[in-house]
C-alpha positions as CSV (number, residue, x, y, z in Angstrom):
1,X,464.5,102.7,90.8
2,X,466.8,104.9,90.2
3,X,466.4,108.6,89.2
4,X,468.7,111.0,87.4
5,X,468.6,114.9,87.5
6,X,468.0,116.4,84.2
7,X,468.3,120.7,84.0
8,X,466.6,121.9,80.6
9,X,468.8,125.1,79.8
10,X,466.2,127.0,78.1
11,X,463.5,127.3,80.3
12,X,465.2,127.1,83.7
13,X,463.4,123.6,84.5
14,X,464.5,121.0,86.8
15,X,463.1,117.6,86.2
16,X,463.5,113.9,88.0
17,X,464.1,111.1,84.8
18,X,463.9,107.3,85.6
19,X,467.3,106.0,84.8
20,X,467.2,103.9,81.0
21,X,464.4,105.8,79.9
22,X,465.2,108.0,76.5
23,X,465.4,111.5,77.0
24,X,462.1,112.0,74.9
25,X,460.3,109.9,77.1
26,X,461.3,111.5,80.4
27,X,460.4,115.2,78.8
28,X,457.4,114.3,77.3
29,X,456.3,112.8,80.7
30,X,457.6,116.0,82.7
31,X,455.1,117.7,80.4
32,X,458.4,119.5,78.2
33,X,457.4,119.2,74.7
34,X,459.8,118.6,71.9
35,X,459.1,117.8,68.0
36,X,459.5,114.4,66.8
37,X,458.4,114.1,63.7
38,X,458.9,109.9,63.3
39,X,457.4,109.1,67.1
40,X,460.7,108.5,68.2
41,X,462.2,105.7,65.9
42,X,465.1,107.8,65.3
43,X,464.4,108.0,61.9
44,X,463.5,111.9,61.3
45,X,466.5,114.1,63.2
46,X,464.3,116.4,64.4
47,X,464.3,116.1,68.2
48,X,467.8,117.3,68.3
49,X,469.2,118.6,72.0
50,X,472.6,119.4,72.9
51,X,473.8,117.7,75.9
52,X,475.6,120.3,78.1
53,X,479.2,119.3,80.1
54,X,479.4,122.4,82.0
55,X,481.1,121.0,85.3
56,X,482.1,117.9,86.5
57,X,478.8,116.9,87.7
58,X,477.7,116.0,84.0
59,X,479.7,113.0,82.7
60,X,480.5,112.3,79.2
61,X,477.6,111.6,76.7
62,X,477.7,108.3,75.7
63,X,478.0,106.2,72.4
64,X,476.0,107.3,69.6
65,X,473.2,105.4,68.4
66,X,473.1,103.5,64.2
67,X,470.4,106.6,63.7
68,X,472.7,109.3,65.3
69,X,475.3,108.4,63.2
70,X,473.5,108.8,60.1
71,X,471.3,112.0,60.9
72,X,473.6,114.0,62.5
73,X,476.3,115.8,60.6
74,X,480.3,115.7,62.1
75,X,479.8,119.6,63.3
76,X,476.6,118.3,65.6
77,X,478.6,115.2,66.8
78,X,481.5,117.5,67.7
79,X,478.7,119.5,69.6
80,X,477.3,117.0,71.8
81,X,474.2,117.0,69.6
82,X,472.1,114.0,70.5
83,X,468.5,113.0,69.3
84,X,466.0,113.0,72.2
85,X,464.5,109.8,71.1
86,X,468.1,108.1,71.1
87,X,469.7,109.1,74.1
88,X,469.3,107.3,77.4
89,X,468.9,108.6,80.2
90,X,471.8,106.9,82.2
91,X,473.7,109.9,84.2
92,X,472.6,114.0,85.7
93,X,472.9,116.4,82.9
94,X,472.2,119.2,81.4
95,X,470.2,120.0,78.0
96,X,469.3,122.5,75.5
97,X,467.2,122.5,72.8
98,X,468.7,122.8,69.0
99,X,466.9,124.9,66.2
100,X,463.8,125.6,67.9
101,X,462.2,122.2,67.6
102,X,460.0,122.6,70.6
103,X,456.2,122.7,69.9
104,X,455.2,126.3,68.7
105,X,452.1,127.7,70.6
106,X,451.6,130.8,68.9
107,X,448.3,130.7,67.2
108,X,447.7,132.6,64.4
109,X,444.3,134.7,63.5
110,X,442.5,135.4,60.4
111,X,439.9,138.5,59.6
112,X,436.3,137.9,60.4
113,X,433.9,136.9,57.5
114,X,430.3,136.2,57.5
115,X,428.7,133.4,55.8
116,X,425.4,132.9,54.6
117,X,422.0,133.2,56.6
118,X,421.6,130.8,59.4
119,X,419.6,127.7,59.9
120,X,422.0,125.8,62.7
121,X,418.9,123.5,64.3
122,X,419.7,124.4,67.1
123,X,418.0,128.2,69.1
124,X,416.5,130.1,72.1
125,X,413.0,130.7,73.4
126,X,412.8,133.0,76.4
127,X,410.0,132.3,78.9
128,X,408.4,134.7,81.6
129,X,407.6,132.2,83.7
130,X,407.8,133.7,87.4
131,X,407.0,131.7,90.7
132,X,403.1,133.2,90.6
133,X,402.7,131.0,87.4
134,X,403.3,127.9,89.4
135,X,400.4,125.4,89.5
136,X,399.8,122.4,90.3
137,X,401.8,120.6,87.4
138,X,405.1,119.4,86.9
139,X,408.0,121.8,86.2
140,X,408.5,120.3,82.7
141,X,405.1,120.8,81.9
142,X,405.0,124.0,83.1
143,X,408.1,124.6,80.1
144,X,406.5,122.6,77.6
145,X,402.8,124.8,78.0
146,X,404.7,128.1,77.0
147,X,407.3,126.7,74.2
148,X,406.3,127.1,70.5
149,X,407.3,123.1,69.8
150,X,405.3,121.7,72.7
151,X,406.9,118.2,70.9
152,X,410.1,118.8,72.3
153,X,411.5,116.5,74.5
154,X,414.2,117.0,77.4
155,X,417.9,116.0,78.1
156,X,418.7,114.4,81.4
157,X,420.7,117.6,81.7
158,X,418.7,119.6,81.1
159,X,415.9,118.4,83.1
160,X,418.6,118.2,86.0
161,X,419.1,122.2,85.7
162,X,415.3,123.1,85.3
163,X,414.3,123.2,89.1
164,X,417.3,125.4,89.9
165,X,416.9,127.5,87.3
166,X,412.8,128.2,87.0
167,X,413.1,129.1,91.2
168,X,416.2,131.2,91.1
169,X,414.9,134.6,89.0
170,X,411.8,136.5,88.6
171,X,412.3,137.4,85.1
172,X,412.5,134.5,83.3
173,X,414.4,131.4,81.7
174,X,415.7,131.0,78.4
175,X,415.0,127.3,76.8
176,X,417.6,126.0,74.2
177,X,416.5,123.8,72.2
178,X,418.7,121.4,69.4
179,X,416.3,119.3,67.0
180,X,413.4,118.3,69.1
181,X,415.3,118.4,72.1
182,X,415.6,120.9,75.3
183,X,419.2,120.8,75.8
184,X,419.5,124.0,78.6
185,X,417.6,125.8,80.8
186,X,419.4,129.1,81.8
187,X,418.2,131.9,84.3
188,X,417.3,135.0,82.7
189,X,416.9,136.1,78.8
190,X,420.0,135.1,77.3
191,X,418.7,134.8,73.7
192,X,420.7,136.8,72.0
193,X,423.4,134.6,72.9
194,X,424.3,131.5,70.6
195,X,427.4,130.5,69.3
196,X,429.3,127.6,68.0
197,X,432.4,126.3,67.3
198,X,433.8,124.4,64.0
199,X,436.8,122.5,64.3
200,X,439.0,121.3,61.1
201,X,441.1,118.5,63.0
202,X,444.0,117.8,60.8
203,X,447.1,115.6,61.3
204,X,449.1,118.6,61.5
205,X,447.1,121.9,61.7
206,X,444.1,122.4,63.9
207,X,441.6,125.1,62.9
208,X,439.2,126.6,64.9
209,X,435.9,129.0,64.2
210,X,433.7,130.8,66.6
211,X,430.8,131.3,64.8
212,X,427.8,133.5,65.7
213,X,424.7,130.9,64.8
214,X,421.9,133.6,65.0
215,X,424.1,135.7,62.2
216,X,426.1,133.3,60.7
217,X,428.9,135.7,61.2
218,X,432.6,134.1,61.8
219,X,433.9,136.3,65.0
220,X,437.4,134.8,65.2
221,X,439.3,131.9,63.7
222,X,442.7,130.5,64.7
223,X,445.1,128.1,63.9
224,X,447.6,125.7,65.9
225,X,449.9,122.9,65.6
226,X,448.4,119.3,66.4
227,X,450.3,118.5,69.6
228,X,450.2,114.4,68.5
229,X,453.0,115.6,66.3
230,X,455.4,114.4,69.0
231,X,453.5,111.2,68.9
232,X,454.5,110.6,65.4
233,X,454.0,113.0,61.8
234,X,451.4,110.6,60.3
235,X,448.6,108.8,60.9
236,X,450.2,105.4,60.4
237,X,452.7,107.0,63.0
238,X,449.7,107.7,65.9
239,X,447.8,104.4,65.2
240,X,451.2,102.7,66.3
241,X,451.5,104.3,69.5
242,X,448.0,104.3,70.0
243,X,448.2,100.7,70.2
244,X,451.0,100.2,72.7
245,X,448.3,100.9,75.2
246,X,444.8,102.3,76.4
247,X,447.1,105.3,78.0
248,X,448.8,106.1,74.6
249,X,445.5,106.5,73.2
250,X,443.9,108.5,76.2
251,X,447.2,110.8,76.2
252,X,446.8,111.1,71.9
253,X,442.8,112.4,72.6
254,X,443.8,114.5,75.9
255,X,446.7,116.4,73.7
256,X,444.0,117.3,71.2
257,X,440.7,118.4,73.0
258,X,442.9,120.1,75.6
259,X,444.7,122.2,72.3
260,X,440.9,122.9,71.3
261,X,439.9,123.9,74.6
262,X,442.9,126.6,74.3
263,X,441.9,127.5,71.1
264,X,437.9,128.2,72.4
265,X,438.8,129.9,75.7
266,X,441.2,132.4,73.7
267,X,439.0,133.3,71.1
268,X,436.1,133.5,73.1
269,X,438.3,136.0,75.8
270,X,438.8,138.2,72.4
271,X,435.3,138.3,71.0
272,X,434.0,138.7,74.6
273,X,432.4,135.5,74.6
274,X,431.1,133.2,77.7
275,X,432.1,129.6,77.0
276,X,429.0,128.4,78.2
277,X,427.2,130.1,75.6
278,X,428.7,127.9,73.2
279,X,426.5,124.9,72.5
280,X,427.7,122.9,69.5
281,X,430.8,121.9,68.3
282,X,431.1,120.4,64.8
283,X,434.4,118.4,63.9
284,X,435.9,117.6,60.8
285,X,439.0,115.4,60.4
286,X,440.6,112.5,58.6
287,X,438.7,108.7,60.1
288,X,442.1,108.7,62.6
289,X,442.0,111.7,63.6
290,X,438.6,111.8,64.4
291,X,438.9,108.2,65.6
292,X,441.3,109.6,68.1
293,X,439.4,112.3,69.6
294,X,437.0,109.9,71.0
295,X,438.9,107.6,71.8
296,X,438.3,104.7,69.3
297,X,440.9,102.2,68.8
298,X,442.3,103.2,65.7
299,X,444.4,99.5,64.8
300,X,442.0,97.9,62.7
301,X,442.6,101.5,60.2
302,X,446.1,100.7,60.1
303,X,445.6,97.2,58.8
304,X,444.0,95.5,55.7
305,X,441.2,95.9,54.9
306,X,441.6,99.4,57.1
307,X,438.2,99.2,58.8
308,X,437.0,102.3,60.9
309,X,434.4,102.7,63.8
310,X,433.0,105.9,62.7
311,X,430.7,105.8,59.8
312,X,427.7,108.1,59.6
313,X,427.6,111.4,61.5
314,X,427.6,111.3,65.4
315,X,426.5,113.7,68.1
316,X,427.7,113.3,71.9
317,X,428.1,115.5,74.9
318,X,431.1,118.0,74.2
319,X,431.8,117.1,78.0
320,X,432.3,113.4,77.4
321,X,434.8,114.0,74.8
322,X,436.7,116.1,76.8
323,X,435.8,120.0,75.9
324,X,434.5,121.8,78.9
325,X,431.8,124.8,77.9
326,X,428.2,124.8,78.2
327,X,427.8,121.3,80.2
328,X,424.9,120.6,77.9
329,X,426.8,121.5,74.7
330,X,426.5,119.2,71.9
331,X,430.0,117.9,69.7
332,X,429.1,116.5,66.4
333,X,431.2,114.7,63.8
334,X,430.6,114.5,60.5
335,X,430.1,111.2,58.3
336,X,433.8,109.9,57.0
337,X,433.7,108.1,53.8
338,X,436.4,105.2,54.6
339,X,438.9,104.2,56.6
340,X,441.8,106.9,54.8
341,X,439.1,109.5,53.9
342,X,437.2,111.3,56.3
343,X,435.0,113.9,56.9
344,X,437.2,116.7,56.2
345,X,437.0,115.1,52.0
346,X,433.1,115.5,52.3
347,X,433.2,118.6,54.1
348,X,435.2,120.1,51.4
349,X,433.6,118.6,48.6
350,X,430.4,120.1,50.2
351,X,431.8,123.8,50.7
352,X,433.0,123.7,46.7
353,X,429.3,123.1,45.7
354,X,430.3,119.8,44.7
355,X,427.0,117.9,45.6
356,X,425.3,120.7,43.3
357,X,427.6,120.3,39.8
358,X,427.8,117.7,37.1
359,X,430.7,118.8,35.3
360,X,434.0,117.5,35.5
361,X,435.2,119.4,38.8
362,X,438.8,118.3,40.8
363,X,439.5,119.3,44.4
364,X,442.7,118.8,46.4
365,X,443.3,119.2,50.0
366,X,447.1,119.4,50.2
367,X,448.1,118.0,53.5
368,X,449.5,115.1,55.4
369,X,446.7,112.7,54.3
370,X,446.0,114.5,51.3
371,X,442.5,113.4,49.7
372,X,441.4,114.3,46.1
373,X,437.6,114.6,45.1
374,X,436.8,114.0,41.5
375,X,433.0,115.0,40.6
376,X,432.1,114.4,36.9
377,X,428.5,113.4,35.5
378,X,426.7,113.8,38.7
379,X,429.2,111.3,40.1
380,X,431.7,111.2,43.0
381,X,434.7,109.7,43.3
382,X,437.7,110.3,46.0
383,X,440.7,108.7,47.2
384,X,443.3,109.9,50.0
385,X,447.3,110.2,49.1
386,X,449.1,109.3,52.2
387,X,451.3,112.4,51.0
388,X,453.6,112.7,54.5
389,X,454.0,116.4,55.9
390,X,455.9,118.2,53.3
391,X,452.8,120.4,52.2
392,X,452.6,121.6,55.7
393,X,456.0,122.3,56.5
394,X,456.7,119.7,58.6
395,X,459.9,116.6,58.2
396,X,461.6,119.4,56.7
397,X,464.8,120.5,57.6
398,X,463.6,124.1,58.5
399,X,460.2,123.7,57.9
400,X,457.5,125.5,59.8
401,X,453.5,125.9,59.7
402,X,452.2,128.7,57.8
403,X,452.5,132.0,60.0
404,X,454.1,135.0,60.8
405,X,458.0,135.0,59.7
406,X,457.2,131.6,57.5
407,X,458.9,132.0,54.1
408,X,456.3,131.4,52.3
409,X,457.3,132.6,48.2
410,X,460.8,132.8,47.0
411,X,462.2,134.1,43.9
412,X,465.5,133.4,42.1
413,X,467.2,134.6,39.7
414,X,470.8,134.0,38.0
415,X,472.9,135.9,41.2
416,X,470.1,136.5,43.6
417,X,467.5,134.6,45.9
418,X,464.5,136.9,47.1
419,X,462.5,135.5,49.6
420,X,458.5,136.8,51.3
421,X,457.5,135.2,54.5
422,X,454.1,135.8,56.5
423,X,453.6,139.2,57.6
424,X,456.9,140.3,56.7
425,X,458.3,139.0,59.8
426,X,461.7,138.5,59.8
427,X,462.4,134.8,58.6
428,X,462.3,131.8,60.9
429,X,461.6,128.8,58.7
430,X,460.2,127.6,55.5
431,X,456.1,126.9,55.3
432,X,454.4,124.3,52.6
433,X,453.9,127.1,49.9
434,X,457.0,128.5,50.2
435,X,458.6,125.0,49.6
436,X,456.8,124.7,46.5
437,X,457.9,127.9,45.1
438,X,461.7,127.7,46.0
439,X,461.4,123.9,44.6
440,X,459.6,125.6,41.4
441,X,462.0,128.5,41.3
442,X,465.5,126.1,41.7
443,X,463.7,124.2,38.4
444,X,463.5,127.2,36.3
445,X,466.9,128.2,36.9
446,X,468.3,124.6,36.2
447,X,469.3,124.3,39.8
448,X,467.5,120.8,40.3
449,X,467.5,118.4,37.3
450,X,464.3,116.6,36.5
451,X,465.3,113.7,39.0
452,X,465.2,116.0,42.0
453,X,469.1,116.4,42.3
454,X,470.5,119.7,43.4
455,X,473.2,120.7,40.1
456,X,475.7,123.5,41.8
457,X,477.3,122.5,38.5
458,X,474.7,125.0,36.9
459,X,475.9,127.8,38.8
460,X,477.3,130.4,36.6
461,X,477.5,133.1,39.3
462,X,480.1,133.1,42.4
463,X,476.9,134.9,44.6
464,X,474.7,131.6,43.4
465,X,477.7,129.2,44.2
466,X,478.1,130.5,47.7
467,X,474.5,129.4,48.4
468,X,475.5,125.8,47.8
469,X,477.3,123.7,50.7
470,X,477.6,120.2,50.6
471,X,476.0,118.4,54.2
472,X,476.9,114.7,55.0
473,X,473.5,113.6,53.4
474,X,474.3,115.8,49.9
475,X,473.7,119.3,48.9
476,X,472.5,122.0,50.2
477,X,471.0,125.4,48.9
478,X,470.5,128.8,51.6
479,X,467.8,130.4,50.5
480,X,467.9,132.9,53.1
481,X,470.6,136.3,53.4
482,X,474.3,135.2,53.3
483,X,474.7,137.6,56.4
484,X,476.0,134.6,58.9
485,X,474.2,137.2,61.8
486,X,471.1,136.1,60.7
487,X,469.2,132.9,60.6
488,X,470.5,130.4,58.2
489,X,467.5,128.8,56.3
490,X,468.6,126.2,53.7
491,X,466.6,123.4,52.0
492,X,468.2,120.1,51.7
493,X,468.4,117.4,49.0
494,X,466.3,115.4,51.8
495,X,463.7,117.9,51.6
496,X,463.3,118.0,47.7
497,X,462.9,114.3,48.3
498,X,460.0,114.7,50.4
499,X,458.3,117.0,48.5
500,X,458.5,114.6,45.4
501,X,457.1,111.8,47.2
502,X,454.2,114.1,48.5
503,X,454.0,115.2,44.5
504,X,454.0,111.6,43.4
505,X,451.5,110.3,45.9
506,X,449.0,113.3,45.0
507,X,449.4,113.2,41.4
508,X,449.0,109.3,41.0
509,X,446.0,109.3,42.9
510,X,444.4,112.5,40.4
511,X,445.2,110.2,37.7
512,X,443.7,106.8,38.8
513,X,440.8,109.0,39.5
514,X,440.5,109.9,37.1
515,X,441.0,106.7,34.8
516,X,438.1,105.3,36.7
517,X,435.9,107.8,35.7
518,X,437.2,108.2,32.3
519,X,437.8,111.9,32.5
520,X,440.7,113.5,30.4
521,X,442.7,116.0,32.3
522,X,441.9,118.3,29.9
523,X,438.2,118.2,30.6
524,X,438.2,119.0,33.9
525,X,436.6,122.6,34.0
526,X,437.7,123.6,37.3
527,X,440.5,122.2,40.0
528,X,440.0,123.4,43.4
529,X,443.7,123.3,45.5
530,X,442.5,123.8,49.5
531,X,444.8,123.1,52.3
532,X,446.2,124.9,54.9
533,X,448.7,127.0,52.4
534,X,445.9,129.8,52.0
535,X,446.2,132.7,49.5
536,X,450.3,132.4,49.7
537,X,450.4,129.3,47.1
538,X,451.5,130.1,43.6
539,X,449.1,128.3,41.3
540,X,452.4,128.3,38.2
541,X,454.7,127.1,40.6
542,X,451.9,124.1,41.6
543,X,452.1,123.5,37.6
544,X,455.3,123.5,37.6
545,X,456.2,120.7,39.7
546,X,453.6,118.5,38.4
547,X,451.3,118.1,41.2
548,X,448.5,118.8,39.3
549,X,447.9,117.9,35.3
550,X,448.9,120.5,32.5
551,X,446.0,122.6,32.5
552,X,445.2,126.5,32.3
553,X,446.4,128.2,35.3
554,X,443.1,130.5,35.4
555,X,441.2,127.0,35.6
556,X,442.4,126.2,38.8
557,X,441.9,128.4,42.4
558,X,442.7,128.6,45.7
559,X,440.6,127.3,48.0
560,X,441.9,127.9,50.8
561,X,441.2,125.2,54.1
562,X,437.9,124.0,52.0
563,X,437.6,121.3,54.9
564,X,437.0,124.3,57.5
565,X,434.6,126.1,55.6
566,X,432.6,123.1,55.5
567,X,432.3,122.3,59.2
568,X,431.1,125.8,59.2
569,X,428.6,125.3,56.6
570,X,427.6,122.0,58.2
571,X,427.6,124.1,61.7
572,X,425.4,126.7,60.3
573,X,422.5,124.5,58.3
574,X,421.2,121.6,59.2
575,X,419.9,120.4,55.9
576,X,423.8,120.7,55.1
577,X,424.5,118.2,57.5
578,X,422.1,115.9,55.6
579,X,423.3,117.0,52.0
580,X,427.2,115.3,53.8
581,X,425.6,112.1,54.4
582,X,424.1,111.8,51.3
583,X,427.3,112.4,49.5
584,X,429.5,110.3,52.3
585,X,427.0,107.2,51.4
586,X,427.2,107.8,47.9
587,X,430.9,109.0,46.7
588,X,433.0,106.4,45.1
589,X,436.0,105.1,47.0
590,X,439.1,104.0,45.8
591,X,441.5,102.0,47.9
592,X,445.5,103.5,46.0
593,X,446.6,100.7,48.0
594,X,445.1,97.9,46.1
595,X,445.1,99.8,42.5
596,X,448.0,97.7,40.2
597,X,449.2,100.7,38.7
598,X,449.0,102.7,41.9
599,X,452.9,102.3,42.2
600,X,454.2,102.8,39.1
601,X,452.3,106.0,38.7
602,X,454.0,106.8,41.9
603,X,457.3,106.5,40.7
604,X,456.8,108.5,37.4
605,X,455.3,111.2,38.8
606,X,457.9,111.5,41.6
607,X,459.9,113.1,38.6
608,X,460.1,116.6,37.8
609,X,460.1,118.4,33.9
610,X,460.1,117.1,31.5
611,X,458.8,113.6,32.9
612,X,456.6,114.8,35.6
613,X,454.5,116.4,33.3
């Protein structure tokens, strides 16, 4: 079998690639991560690389595929840019990654916060047992005699560690009890070291929280890009990839567990917490993400009637799932509602108090898989809208996740464009909130019409006209400085279409739930907007785009990462975990795909004002 040599100029790496494979297959196998939102189908154009013809060693760069002809500009083609998912390895070559499409491993940190009093269902007790206390009874009976809860059982892993723990200290041992089972026995007194981790496993991002289970304090939180994005941006892409082989499913699972493990390691180190003192991990996410984490075949979720393997909340050994913290640690998944409405929706609804409020309220978790929950008259309705990754900055020409340097707000007048970035760092791209803000501003200045088409003919000033540029895919609008020495960040016609598709799906889902519950939009007392936007999302912009029904802005609240908040609350409160089970069981779920008027509403709400209001 023939192999070729590939030099990667960006990193200095040299890899060996099998002839006939695509560049992206070879790079991934070698551990080089390049973004490819469509999963390698030649549809998104994000996996751009430049094939460098530096000397006679490197030959011509081959014939462009139809996908490349469609997705690459004329200038890009002349510059030897190819799509890594389309270019076949047929000779030795050198490449350079274009437009920073490699996965960003930078982690964003959030300020610690305090939550309500903890009642996690896991506790520690120190036993002053010495060798002189030993009598003619078993080790386990000796421990049980001294416990405050004599009905406690032992896990097998705890029993295996018991003899050594008892005989390697003169001080005594600390027993960790989860519910009514001893799960860990440690030499010495570690009663003040009791920690847990809450995880919001999203399609595009993963958010982790380190929590003190004794005090309820959040010691740190971080988010990273979900590394599964390299196999496709949507849950359908991931399902299709997992269906290729058992090894593909394992790849998806390992990618996520490795990412979560890195988060845990990083913030444990920062907080001065030993990883072996993390005893519980609570995970929420959409149904597909949870099944991929647990290596459960997701094929049935992608086919009617969209059946999941999971239903109620489950608990496993964390090591069994692939997380190596305390060897006795437990990983719990909260209950899901259906194949396309997961435990993240349950957690978000509980975090917003829907389980104890009967007034008409709406929760919209804007993400790749946008969950919508309606509370009215003591009942709950829910659905999931396939919005795509635009709200999270993915699938956008210069899209990035919400982190330092991401454009998060835009102001446009007739002569100037002003952008604000997260942490006031130099602009490196545009995140979801920035895209929503920019589109709203373009509409206000009549530089977009109600169909989503750019209208440069409406420009009355030369500085604004200079921001428009026509590409092969249509008009582009420059957001960043006109100074060519700085990074040029623009919005394309395709970006506008992606936000329209996302808005249309979410708004149609909202309307269908309102009709089903017989609730008028004006009757909604409160609307919670959740997602990875953070506090930078502008409510007026959301209303301007028509993502929500026409409502007074004061009725809309930014809930931040409500799913993550719910995961933390459930981690800390065993009674709330029971309430999550009740919510998941009692909620009325709607399948938008099986609703007769969804397509009509979707098409209607793709438009902006005046027809999309």
